C-alpha positions as CSV (number, residue, x, y, z in Angstrom):
1,M,-0.1,-0.1,-0.1
2,S,1.5,3.6,-1.3
3,N,2.2,6.0,1.9
4,I,-0.9,8.3,-0.8
5,D,-3.4,5.4,0.4
6,I,-2.3,5.8,3.8
7,Q,-3.1,9.1,4.3
8,N,-6.1,9.5,2.5
9,V,-7.7,6.8,4.9
10,L,-6.1,8.8,7.7
11,S,-8.2,11.1,6.6
12,Q,-11.4,9.7,5.8
13,M,-11.3,8.1,9.9
14,R,-10.4,12.1,11.2
15,A,-12.7,13.4,9.0
16,V,-15.6,10.8,10.3
17,A,-14.3,11.5,13.8
18,S,-14.7,14.7,13.5
19,K,-18.3,14.4,12.3
20,A,-18.8,12.0,15.0
21,Q,-17.9,14.4,18.1
22,G,-20.5,17.2,16.4
23,P,-20.9,20.8,17.7
24,E,-20.3,21.9,20.9
25,T,-23.3,24.4,20.7
26,I,-26.6,22.8,20.2
27,S,-29.0,25.1,17.9
28,A,-32.6,24.7,15.7
29,P,-32.5,22.2,13.4
30,G,-33.2,25.4,10.8
31,A,-29.8,27.4,11.7
32,G,-28.0,26.4,9.2
33,Q,-27.6,21.9,10.2
34,Q,-28.8,19.3,8.6
35,D,-31.4,17.4,10.6
36,F,-30.7,13.8,12.7
37,S,-32.5,11.9,10.0
38,Q,-31.1,13.6,7.2
39,L,-27.5,13.0,9.3
40,L,-28.6,8.7,9.2
41,K,-29.6,9.0,5.7
42,N,-26.6,10.5,4.6
43,S,-24.5,8.0,7.1
44,I,-26.1,4.9,5.9
45,D,-25.9,5.8,2.2
46,A,-21.9,6.5,2.8
47,V,-22.1,2.7,4.0
48,N,-24.2,1.9,1.5
49,N,-21.7,2.9,-1.0
50,T,-18.4,1.9,0.4
51,Q,-19.9,-1.2,0.7
52,K,-20.6,-1.6,-2.9
53,E,-17.0,-0.1,-3.9
54,A,-15.6,-3.0,-1.7
55,G,-18.0,-5.2,-3.8
56,K,-17.0,-3.6,-7.3
57,L,-12.8,-4.1,-6.6
58,T,-13.1,-7.5,-5.1
59,E,-15.0,-8.6,-8.4
60,A,-12.4,-6.2,-10.8
61,F,-9.5,-8.7,-8.9
62,A,-11.4,-12.0,-9.3
63,S,-11.7,-11.6,-13.0
64,G,-8.2,-10.8,-13.4
65,Q,-8.1,-6.4,-14.1
66,P,-4.6,-5.6,-13.8
67,N,-5.1,-2.5,-11.9
68,V,-6.4,-3.9,-8.7
69,N,-3.8,-5.3,-6.6
70,I,-5.0,-7.2,-3.3
71,A,-4.2,-4.7,-0.6
72,Q,-6.5,-2.2,-2.5
73,V,-9.2,-5.2,-2.5
74,M,-8.5,-5.8,1.3
75,V,-8.2,-2.0,2.3
76,A,-12.2,-1.6,0.8
77,L,-13.1,-4.9,2.4
78,Q,-11.9,-4.3,5.5
79,K,-13.1,-0.1,5.4
80,A,-17.0,-1.7,4.5
81,N,-16.5,-4.1,7.1
82,V,-15.4,-1.3,9.9
83,S,-18.1,0.7,8.9
84,F,-20.8,-2.0,8.9
85,Q,-20.0,-2.2,12.3
86,A,-20.3,1.0,13.3
87,M,-23.6,1.7,11.8
88,T,-24.5,-1.8,13.5
89,Q,-23.7,-0.4,16.8
90,V,-25.5,2.8,16.0
91,R,-28.6,0.9,15.2
92,N,-28.0,-0.4,18.7
93,K,-27.8,2.7,20.9
94,L,-30.7,3.9,18.4
95,V,-33.0,1.5,19.7
96,D,-31.7,1.2,23.4
97,A,-32.9,4.7,23.3
98,Y,-36.0,3.6,22.6
99,Q,-36.3,1.5,24.5
100,E,-35.9,3.4,27.3
101,I,-37.9,6.4,26.6
102,M,-40.5,3.8,26.0
103,R,-40.0,3.0,29.6
104,M,-40.3,6.3,30.8
105,Q,-43.3,7.0,33.1
106,I,-45.1,10.3,31.9
């Protein structure tokens, strides 16, 4: 794997980490921020795109295309796996939060 690929992956990880930290202050959804549902949809779409990209690279490598090497395929598969696991954990936390809210008495 080249140094450029590593730097690209590191910059993507930093961008995801900064998104996960979120803003310091809470403001109304109409104040220039996207609402939670849109943020969740964008995240799910990003995970889906990562998985599609990994699938395409896997197929390209299996078909013997010379411009695709095993390192690219393995990195793409790991990125897809990690993003899917993270999305699964977010889903689990959302379900837990929903169940907790439903147990609250009014």
